[in-house]
N, C-alpha and C positions, 0 to 999 in steps of 0.2 A: 853474416854472421852464423855459425853452424845452429844448427839445431842440437838441443841437448839430450836428445832421446836416442837410446840404443837401439840400432836399426837391427834388429835379431830375424835373419831369414824367415822363422816359423811365424813372426807375427806380418809378412807382406800379404798374406792373403786376407786377413782381416783389416789389414790397412787399405787395402784395393776396394775391398768389396765396400768399405764403410765411405771411403771417396768418392764412390760411383753412386752411392745412394744421394750423399749431397750435393753431387754433380747434377743429379737429375731431379732431387726437388728444387734448384737453384734455377736452373736453366728454365723448368716448368712454371716457377712463379715469374721468372721473367718474361717466357710467352705469353702468359697470360694477361699480364699489366699491360700488353701492347694492344689487345682487343680493343680497350675504349678508357675513357678517363675514367669510369667505374670500376674498372677491373685494375687499377693502377693499387687500390687500395690491398689487394691480394700480395703484392710485393710488401707491403708495411706489416702485413700479420706476418710473414715469414721474418722481417727484419725484429717484431715485435716478440718472436717466439725466442730469436736468440738474446733479446733484453734479458726476458724473465729465465731463462735456462743459466745465463751469464750472472743473474743477479742470486740465484741460489750458489754458485762457485763462489762468488765475490763474498758472499755472505759466512761459506764455510772458512774461505781463507782468512779472513777479519777473525773468527773465531779462533783459528790456530794461530794469530798472531796475538793474540788475548787483546784483541778489537773486538767485543760480539757486538751484535748488530742486531735489528729488529727485522727480520725476513720478511714480515707482511707488511712493512712499509717499502723495503726494496721490490717487493713481487709486485705489487700493485701500482708501482709508480711507473713504471712503461705503459700500464693500460692509460693513466691518465694522460701521459705524453700522447698519447695514439688519439683519445677523445679530445684532447686540444687542440692535434693538428686537424682533425674532421671541422669542429667547429670554426678555426681562423680560416679553413678553406671554404667554408661556406658562407662565411661572412666575408671574403676576398679581402683579408688583412693582410698585411708586409709580414716578410720573414720577421722582422724585428719585434715583432709583435707577439710571433709564435715563441721564439726565443724568451722573451720577456715571460711570458705565461710559463715556459719551463722553469724558468728562474721563480717563478711567484711558487709554483707547485713544489718547489724545493722546500722555501719557507714554510708553507702550509703543512707540509710533511713532519717537518719537524717539530712546530708548535702542537700538531693535533697529536701525534706520539707523544710529546712530552708531558701534554695535557691528560691523555688518556692513562699512559702508564705511570704518570707520577701520582695522579690524583683519584682516578675512577678504580686503577688494579692496582692497589698498594700491597695485597697478598701477594700476587702475580709477582711484581718486582722483589717484593723481600725474597721470595723464593729463588730468584734468578740471581738475587746478589748473593745467596750463601753458595749457590752452585758455583759463581764465579769466584768466591772466596772474597769480595770486595768490603773494604773496610771502612768506605767513606760512607757521607749521608746517603739517603734515597734521591735526592733530587740532583747530587753531582752523578750518582751513577746513571740516572737516566737521561741528564743531558749529554754526558759523555755517550751512551749507545745509541740515542738521537743523533749525533755529530758522526758516529761511525756510519750509521744508516745513511746518511747525507752522502758521506763520501762513497760508500756503495751507490748511490742513484746516479753519482756523476760518473762513476767510471764503473760500467761502461755506456749505462743508459743516456745519459747526455748526452755524450759522444754520439752515441749512435743515431740520436734524433737528428744528425746532419744528414743522415741517410734520409730520413723523413723528408727531408727539405731537398735532397737531389733528385729522389722520386717524384717530386708535384715541382720540380723547379718551375716549371711553367704556369702552375696555378698561383705563385707568389710572385713571377715576372713577368712583364708583358717584352716580349722576344721581337726584334724588328725580323725576325726569319721564321717563316714557319717551319721548324723543326723541335722535337722530342728532345730537347736538352737533358732532361733526366735520363733516356736511356742511354745518352753518351757517358754522361756521369756516371751510374751504374758500372758500365762496361769496363769504363778506367779504372775505377776503383778496384772491382773485382781483379782485372787483367794485370795492374800493375801490382796489387800485391800478391797474387799468386806466381806471377813470376820473378818476384822480386823475392819469396821465401824460397822458390824452387833451385834459383840461381845461387842463392846464400847457402842453401844445403850441399850443392853439387860441386861449387868452386870452392867451399869452406872446405870440404873434405879431400875434394883433388888436390889441393896445392897446401902446402905444407908451411905456411904461415904462423908468424907468430901470435900467441894469443895475444887477446887485451887482457891488459894487467890490470883489472878491476874485478876481483874476485866475487864482489857481491853480486855481477853481473851473470855469473854461471861460469864454470870451468870450461865450457865446449866453445866459447866466443872467438872468435878469430879475426884479423884485420882481412883475410881473404873472403871469409863470410861475409864480412862488411862491405867489402866492394863489390862482390857479387851479388849482393841485395839491391845495391844501387844500380850496378849495370842490368841487372833483369828488370828492374821498374822503367829503365829509361826504354828499353828495347820494348819491355809491354806498351808504353804510351806512345812510341814509334808505329807500332804494329797498330794501336786503335786510331792514329791520325791517318796511317794510309786505307785501312779498310773503310772509316767514317767519309774520307775525303771523297771516296765513289760517288757519294750522294749528291746531285746537281744542286739541288738548294743550299747544302751544307758547302759544298764545294765553292760554288760562288760567293757565299758570306765570307767563308775563310780568305779567300781571294782578295776580296773587296776591302775588307777589314786587318788583311796584313796579319792574318793567324796563318804562320808556316810551320814547317817541320820543326824548327826551332824552337819554336815556344812551346811545342809538345815534347820537345829533348829536354828542355829546361823545368817543364814541368813534371817529365817523368824521375828528374833527378830528385826535384823535391818530393814528388809521392815517395820515393826509396828512401829520403829521408827521414819522412815521419813514418813511414813504416818501420825503420829502425829503432826509432823512439818510442813507438808501440813495443816493439818485442823486448827493448832494454827495461821498459815499465814492467812489464808482465814479470820479468826473469827477476827483476828486484824486489817484487813484491813476493815471488815463490819464495825466494832465496830468504827472505824475512820471515816467512812463515815454515821455514823448513819444507816445505811439500817439491815435487819434481813436477807434477801435474794439478791443472786447476779442478779435473775430475777424471770420471772414467767415462764419461756418458759416450764417446764414441770410440769404438775397439780400435785400439792401433795407433791413435791419435792423443790419446787424453780427453780433456774437456774440451767444452765448445770455446773458451776462451785461450785455450792453447791452440786455436785453429784461427782466431779472429783478434788475435792480440795487436797486430800491427795493421789491421785495416779499421780500427777503432780510431785512430789515431790519422791516417791517410784519409778517410772518409772527410775530415775536416779541410785538410787542405783541397782534394779535388771540389769541394763545394767552391773554395775559394776561387778555383780555378775556370770555374764554370763561370762565377762573377765576373773573371778579368775578361774572359774571350766573348763572353754574351752579353756584358752588361755594360763595359768600360769601354 
């Protein structure tokens, strides 16, 4: 799919500078996580920053869609997920327990906000009802706003929690090979996502293919861009396989367990599909809110969510992919 942003040459400089800064921070966080098991949390902090910034962007999007939410709940939820991660790793629980804890936090967030805003802060709630021109009861207003808040916590924070699981894959699972599977997973997510986005833009603009006949998903989306995204993700996955297969321990493990380049080719295909699903979801939400970008935090690029909209879905598949090649 093609990107919907107008590529004005005057914006190239700011785009390049922003991309360079992001790349430096990203590479630094990955290199620092490689120092020791303790420094792996540095990468978690980077992901947590993306969660918090994205939460603010989603809250604004919900507001423009006439679905107001409690930003305090959405802003604090990533911190709760991070603390839960540390606790689960400390007590050596399974990843099921961590995911169940995250779901429990969603329920707790809803109940706490519902009680606090409905029972303890009635004047504040009444003021918000007037600002939003809500005609129903106080409790129905609070219930709807809490529900919107939970939606904002799920997308993208809960989805990005799978990045936590990838980063600490070796902490949650006992592998039959001594290798940092989390490092492989992180690189696979990033490379396939970036390659998919790049090829979608390039092929979508170079080839004059028909547009996807779904106007709500954005007028700039073409079948050429869709195919380009899939091709880019596949090439990215193959590149990761070639690079990581040079490791002696990992190469032997792949050979002994039938993990061939074809497995990564299929994995790349699904990475591309998941990435496109994330892009489609983001485009649909932006069209519904009547906005072009999620925000303006990244000059020349838009908001954080404009850069990671495909990644938040792709990371789920990569986690499943790691389970397949290391645990099945």
